C-alpha positions in Angstrom: 103.1 91.3 86.2 101.1 94.4 86.7 103.4 97.6 87.0 102.7 99.4 90.3 104.4 102.4 91.2 103.6 103.9 94.5 103.6 108.0 94.7 104.7 109.1 98.1 105.9 111.5 100.9 108.1 111.1 104.4 105.1 112.8 106.3 102.0 110.7 104.4 100.7 108.5 107.3 98.3 106.7 104.1 101.5 106.1 102.1 102.7 103.8 104.9 99.3 102.0 105.3 99.2 101.2 101.5 102.9 99.9 101.3 102.5 97.5 103.7 99.2 96.3 102.2 101.2 96.0 99.0 103.8 94.0 101.0 101.7 91.9 102.7 100.1 91.3 99.2 103.8 90.5 97.4 103.2 92.9 95.4 106.5 94.7 93.8 106.1 98.7 93.1 108.5 101.3 92.4 107.7 103.8 95.2 108.9 107.5 94.4 109.2 110.0 96.6 107.6 113.5 95.4 108.8 115.4 97.8 112.3 115.0 96.8 111.5 114.5 92.6 109.7 117.7 91.3 109.4 116.1 87.9 107.7 112.5 89.1 105.1 115.3 91.2 104.7 117.0 87.8 103.9 113.4 85.9 101.8 112.4 88.9 99.8 115.5 88.7 99.3 115.8 85.0 97.8 112.0 84.9 95.5 112.3 88.6 94.9 116.3 88.4 95.8 115.8 92.2 98.1 116.8 94.1 97.9 114.8 97.1 99.3 111.4 97.8 99.3 108.3 98.1 98.6 107.7 94.5 98.8 104.2 93.6 99.7 103.4 89.5 98.7 100.0 88.6 99.5 99.7 84.7 99.0 103.3 84.2 95.3 103.3 86.4 95.8 105.8 89.2 94.2 105.4 92.3 94.3 108.1 94.9 94.3 107.6 98.3 94.0 104.0 99.9 91.0 102.9 98.6 91.6 99.3 99.2 89.2 97.9 97.0 90.0 99.3 94.1 93.7 98.3 94.4 92.9 95.0 95.4 90.3 94.7 91.9 93.1 96.3 89.4 96.2 94.2 90.9 93.4 91.0 90.4 92.5 92.2 86.9 
């Protein structure tokens, strides 16, 4: 099973879209609200070079934003 981490914030509209997409696919994921966890925000930035959310980390490979095609491809690997 793939390890999936979803970095989000409460005000991010695309975060909700990604969560619904993963839920609809039956994908288990860990959600991390980076607005409340500065340490995890730093980890996300180190892995992606980005400050924006959503970030989906699938087995340590990052997808920034809601790139449905890339997320599906990584989940199917």
